[in-house]
C-alpha positions as CSV (number, residue, x, y, z in Angstrom):
1,X,73.2,-252.0,32.4
2,X,74.8,-254.5,34.8
3,X,72.3,-255.7,36.8
4,X,74.4,-255.8,39.9
5,X,75.2,-251.9,39.3
6,X,71.4,-251.5,38.7
7,X,70.3,-253.3,41.8
8,X,72.8,-251.3,44.2
9,X,72.0,-248.0,42.3
10,X,68.1,-248.6,43.0
11,X,69.1,-249.4,46.6
12,X,71.0,-246.3,46.9
13,X,67.9,-244.0,45.3
14,X,65.6,-246.0,47.8
15,X,67.8,-245.2,51.2
16,X,68.3,-241.7,49.5
17,X,64.8,-241.2,49.5
18,X,64.0,-242.7,52.9
19,X,65.8,-239.9,54.1
20,X,64.2,-237.1,52.8
21,X,61.2,-236.0,55.3
22,X,59.3,-234.9,52.6
23,X,59.3,-238.4,50.7
24,X,58.2,-240.0,54.2
25,X,55.5,-237.3,55.9
26,X,54.1,-235.5,52.6
27,X,52.1,-232.5,52.6
28,X,51.4,-231.3,56.5
29,X,48.5,-230.1,58.0
30,X,47.0,-228.6,61.4
31,X,44.7,-231.0,64.0
32,X,43.7,-229.2,67.0
33,X,47.3,-227.9,68.4
34,X,49.5,-230.5,66.6
35,X,51.3,-230.5,63.5
36,X,50.4,-233.7,61.6
37,X,52.0,-235.6,58.9
38,X,49.7,-237.2,55.9
39,X,49.6,-240.2,57.3
40,X,47.8,-238.2,60.4
41,X,50.4,-238.7,62.9
42,X,51.7,-236.3,64.8
43,X,55.1,-234.3,63.3
44,X,57.6,-232.2,64.7
45,X,60.0,-230.0,62.6
46,X,63.1,-229.3,64.1
47,X,65.6,-227.2,62.1
48,X,68.1,-224.0,61.7
49,X,67.0,-220.5,60.7
50,X,69.4,-218.4,58.1
51,X,70.2,-214.8,59.4
52,X,68.8,-212.0,57.8
53,X,69.2,-212.3,54.0
54,X,70.3,-208.9,53.4
55,X,73.3,-208.9,56.3
56,X,74.6,-212.5,55.8
57,X,73.5,-213.1,52.0
58,X,76.7,-215.5,51.8
59,X,75.1,-218.8,53.6
60,X,72.1,-218.7,51.3
61,X,73.8,-221.4,49.1
62,X,72.3,-224.8,47.9
63,X,75.9,-226.5,49.8
64,X,74.6,-225.0,53.0
65,X,70.9,-226.5,52.8
66,X,72.7,-229.6,51.8
67,X,75.0,-229.5,55.2
68,X,72.0,-228.6,57.6
69,X,70.0,-231.4,56.1
70,X,72.8,-234.1,55.6
71,X,74.9,-233.4,58.9
72,X,73.2,-231.5,61.2
73,X,69.6,-233.9,60.7
74,X,67.6,-230.8,59.8
75,X,64.1,-231.6,58.6
76,X,63.1,-227.8,58.2
77,X,65.1,-224.7,57.0
78,X,64.2,-221.4,57.2
79,X,64.8,-218.5,54.8
80,X,64.7,-215.0,56.8
81,X,64.3,-212.6,53.9
82,X,65.1,-209.3,55.4
83,X,62.6,-206.4,54.5
84,X,63.5,-202.5,55.5
85,X,67.5,-203.0,55.8
86,X,69.9,-201.6,53.0
87,X,70.0,-204.5,50.7
88,X,66.6,-205.8,52.3
89,X,63.8,-206.5,49.9
90,X,62.1,-203.2,49.5
91,X,65.6,-201.7,48.3
92,X,66.9,-204.6,46.7
93,X,64.0,-206.9,45.4
94,X,65.3,-208.8,42.6
95,X,68.5,-210.1,44.7
96,X,66.5,-210.6,47.7
97,X,64.0,-213.0,45.9
98,X,66.9,-214.8,44.3
99,X,68.8,-215.5,47.6
100,X,65.2,-216.8,48.9
101,X,64.8,-219.1,45.8
102,X,67.7,-220.5,46.3
103,X,67.2,-221.9,49.8
104,X,64.0,-222.9,48.6
105,X,64.7,-224.8,45.5
106,X,67.8,-226.6,47.4
107,X,65.6,-227.5,50.2
108,X,63.0,-229.3,47.5
109,X,66.0,-230.8,46.2
110,X,66.8,-232.1,49.5
111,X,63.4,-233.3,50.5
112,X,63.0,-231.2,53.7
113,X,60.6,-228.5,54.4
114,X,61.6,-224.8,54.2
115,X,60.0,-221.7,56.0
116,X,59.4,-218.5,53.7
117,X,60.1,-216.1,56.2
118,X,59.0,-212.1,55.8
119,X,62.0,-211.0,58.1
120,X,60.2,-207.8,59.3
121,X,59.0,-205.7,62.7
122,X,56.4,-203.7,60.8
123,X,53.6,-204.4,58.7
124,X,54.2,-203.7,54.8
125,X,50.9,-205.1,53.4
126,X,51.2,-204.6,49.7
127,X,54.6,-205.2,49.6
128,X,54.2,-208.7,51.3
129,X,51.1,-209.4,49.5
130,X,52.8,-209.0,46.0
131,X,55.9,-211.3,47.6
132,X,53.6,-214.2,49.0
133,X,51.8,-214.4,45.7
134,X,54.5,-215.0,43.8
135,X,56.1,-218.0,46.2
136,X,52.5,-219.2,46.1
137,X,52.2,-219.3,42.2
138,X,55.4,-220.5,42.0
139,X,55.6,-223.2,44.6
140,X,52.3,-224.1,45.8
141,X,52.3,-227.6,44.5
142,X,55.5,-228.5,46.8
143,X,54.2,-230.0,50.0
144,X,57.7,-228.7,51.6
145,X,56.5,-225.1,51.7
146,X,55.6,-223.3,54.9
147,X,54.9,-219.6,54.9
148,X,56.0,-217.3,57.8
149,X,54.1,-213.9,56.9
150,X,55.3,-211.5,59.6
151,X,58.3,-212.0,61.5
152,X,58.1,-210.7,65.2
153,X,55.8,-207.6,65.1
154,X,57.0,-205.3,68.0
155,X,55.0,-202.2,68.4
156,X,51.8,-203.4,66.7
157,X,48.5,-204.6,68.5
158,X,46.9,-207.8,67.7
159,X,44.0,-206.3,66.0
160,X,46.3,-204.9,63.5
161,X,48.4,-207.9,63.3
162,X,45.4,-209.9,63.0
163,X,44.1,-207.7,60.1
164,X,47.0,-207.8,58.3
165,X,47.2,-211.6,58.6
166,X,44.1,-212.5,57.1
167,X,44.6,-210.3,54.4
168,X,47.9,-212.3,53.3
169,X,46.2,-215.4,54.1
170,X,43.5,-214.9,51.7
171,X,46.0,-214.2,49.2
172,X,48.0,-217.0,49.5
173,X,45.0,-219.4,50.2
174,X,43.4,-218.0,46.6
175,X,46.5,-219.9,45.4
176,X,47.7,-222.4,47.6
177,X,44.9,-224.0,49.7
178,X,46.6,-226.3,52.1
179,X,50.3,-225.5,52.7
180,X,50.9,-224.4,56.1
181,X,50.8,-220.9,57.0
182,X,52.7,-219.1,60.3
183,X,50.9,-215.9,62.2
184,X,53.1,-213.9,64.3
185,X,52.2,-212.0,67.8
186,X,52.8,-208.8,69.1
187,X,56.0,-208.1,71.3
188,X,58.5,-209.9,69.4
189,X,56.4,-213.2,69.2
190,X,55.9,-213.3,73.0
191,X,52.3,-212.2,73.6
192,X,50.9,-215.6,72.3
193,X,48.1,-214.9,74.7
194,X,46.6,-212.4,72.4
195,X,46.2,-214.6,69.5
196,X,44.8,-217.0,72.1
197,X,42.2,-215.1,72.9
198,X,40.7,-214.0,69.5
199,X,42.2,-216.3,66.9
200,X,41.9,-216.1,63.2
201,X,38.5,-218.0,62.1
202,X,37.6,-219.4,58.5
203,X,41.0,-220.5,57.5
204,X,42.5,-224.1,57.9
205,X,46.4,-225.0,58.9
206,X,47.4,-222.4,60.4
207,X,49.7,-222.1,63.4
208,X,50.8,-219.0,65.7
209,X,54.4,-218.5,66.4
210,X,56.5,-218.3,69.7
211,X,60.0,-216.9,69.9
212,X,62.2,-217.2,72.8
213,X,65.9,-216.8,73.8
214,X,66.2,-218.7,76.9
215,X,68.9,-216.3,78.6
216,X,65.8,-213.8,78.7
217,X,62.7,-215.6,78.4
218,X,62.2,-218.0,81.2
219,X,59.3,-220.4,82.8
220,X,56.7,-217.7,82.6
221,X,57.1,-217.8,78.8
222,X,56.4,-221.4,79.1
223,X,53.7,-220.9,81.3
224,X,51.9,-218.3,78.7
225,X,52.0,-220.8,76.3
226,X,50.7,-223.5,77.8
227,X,47.8,-221.5,78.7
228,X,47.3,-220.8,75.0
229,X,47.5,-224.5,74.0
230,X,45.4,-225.3,76.5
231,X,42.7,-222.7,75.0
232,X,43.3,-224.6,71.6
233,X,45.8,-222.5,70.0
234,X,48.5,-224.2,67.5
235,X,52.2,-223.3,68.3
236,X,54.8,-223.3,66.6
237,X,58.5,-222.3,67.6
238,X,60.0,-220.4,64.6
239,X,62.7,-219.0,66.2
240,X,65.0,-219.8,69.1
241,X,68.2,-220.2,70.9
242,X,69.9,-220.1,74.1
243,X,71.2,-216.9,75.0
244,X,69.5,-213.7,75.8
245,X,67.0,-212.1,73.5
246,X,69.9,-209.5,72.0
247,X,71.2,-212.5,70.8
248,X,74.5,-212.1,72.3
249,X,76.0,-213.1,75.8
250,X,76.1,-216.7,77.4
251,X,74.6,-219.3,77.0
252,X,72.2,-220.3,79.6
253,X,72.3,-224.0,79.5
254,X,69.8,-225.0,82.2
255,X,66.7,-222.7,80.6
256,X,67.9,-223.8,77.0
257,X,67.1,-227.4,77.8
258,X,64.1,-226.8,80.0
259,X,62.5,-225.3,76.9
260,X,63.9,-228.6,74.4
261,X,62.2,-231.2,77.0
262,X,59.0,-228.5,77.2
263,X,58.6,-228.8,73.4
264,X,59.2,-232.5,73.2
265,X,56.5,-233.2,75.8
266,X,53.8,-231.1,73.4
267,X,55.3,-231.9,70.1
268,X,56.1,-228.4,69.3
269,X,58.2,-227.8,66.7
270,X,61.5,-225.6,67.3
271,X,63.9,-223.7,64.5
272,X,67.0,-222.4,66.0
273,X,68.7,-219.1,65.1
274,X,70.7,-218.5,63.3
275,X,73.1,-219.9,60.4
276,X,75.4,-216.8,60.6
277,X,78.8,-216.1,61.3
278,X,78.2,-212.3,63.2
279,X,80.0,-211.5,66.0
280,X,77.0,-212.6,68.7
281,X,76.8,-215.7,70.4
282,X,73.4,-216.6,68.9
283,X,75.3,-216.8,65.3
284,X,76.3,-220.4,64.9
285,X,79.2,-220.3,62.6
286,X,82.8,-218.8,62.7
287,X,84.1,-216.6,60.0
288,X,86.5,-219.8,58.9
289,X,83.0,-221.5,57.7
290,X,82.7,-221.9,54.2
291,X,79.6,-220.3,52.7
292,X,78.7,-224.0,51.3
293,X,78.6,-226.0,54.1
294,X,81.3,-228.9,55.0
295,X,81.6,-227.4,58.3
296,X,84.2,-228.7,60.9
297,X,84.0,-228.1,64.6
298,X,86.0,-225.6,64.7
299,X,84.4,-223.5,62.3
300,X,81.2,-223.5,65.0
301,X,80.6,-221.5,67.8
302,X,79.2,-222.8,71.1
303,X,75.7,-222.7,70.2
304,X,76.5,-224.2,66.6
305,X,78.1,-227.2,68.5
306,X,74.9,-227.7,71.0
307,X,72.7,-226.6,68.2
308,X,73.9,-229.6,66.2
309,X,74.0,-232.0,69.0
310,X,70.1,-231.2,69.8
311,X,69.4,-231.6,66.1
312,X,71.2,-235.3,65.6
313,X,69.3,-236.6,68.7
314,X,65.7,-235.4,67.5
315,X,65.9,-236.1,63.8
316,X,67.5,-239.6,63.5
C-alpha cells in the first residue's frame, strides 16, 4: 500500500475515533449526583429521543442515527419502544425489537451512547423482565448501553414503581453489572421528590429520570429537583422540550433557555423529544424529512432548529 495513502487513512481513522464519544469517555458510572466517564471526570450527555416506535417507525434507521450524531452533535440517542399501543411491543414484539436493535446497532457503530427506553406509562413486569434480559445478554459488553426501565409512570405510587424497578434492575445486574440504569418516578417523572426521600439501595450506577416540558413545568419543578439533588439523588433528564406537556403549542423560549442553563450549571444530562414528523410542535421534523437523515433546514420545525442549535453548542 502507498505510504502516503496509508498515512492519510490512519489520520482519517484517528480523527473519526476522536469524534466518537464512547471511544473518548468509555464506560460511564455514577458518583454522588454526577454522571462520570472512565477518566473519573463529570460527563454530560445531550441528545435526541426518537418518537414512539409504534407510531413513528420510519425514523428508526441507521441513517437517522448517523445524522443525529454527525450533524446535530448528539452524543446520545434514545430509542423509545412503545409497549401497549397497536403495533407496540405487546402486540408486535418481533418488529418492535427489530426497530430498537436497529438504533442500538447504529449507535454502537457511530460510537455514541444509546438509551433503551421501555416507553410505557404502566407496569408490565414479566414482559419488561424478558425484554431487558434479552437486551442485556446481547449488549452487556458495550459501554454504549443505558437502560431506561419505565418511561413516565402515571398513576402508580412510588412504592409500586420502586418494587418494579428492583425486579428489573436485579434482572439486568445478573448479566450487566455496570452500565447505567435509569429509574422513572410517579406522575410522568415529575415527582422526583419521592425517590429522593426513599431511594433504591444495594445497586450502583442508578440515576432517576426527570421529564419536563418548559411551557408547563416552570421553576417549581427545578426547585423540587434541586432539593432532590441536595439529598444526593442523581438525576438524568431523559425527555424534555420547550412547549406544553401536551407536546404541542407555542415554545416557551424563556423557560426552555432557563432549563438549559440550569442543567448545564448542575451538569445534568438531557435528551429532547422527539425525532418524529407528527403534527405537533415537539416533533422536530416535517413530513418532507427523509427517513435516513440528511435533513435540510426546511425539513425542521422550530423545535428542531432550536434543539439542533443547542446540541451543536454543547457537544463540540
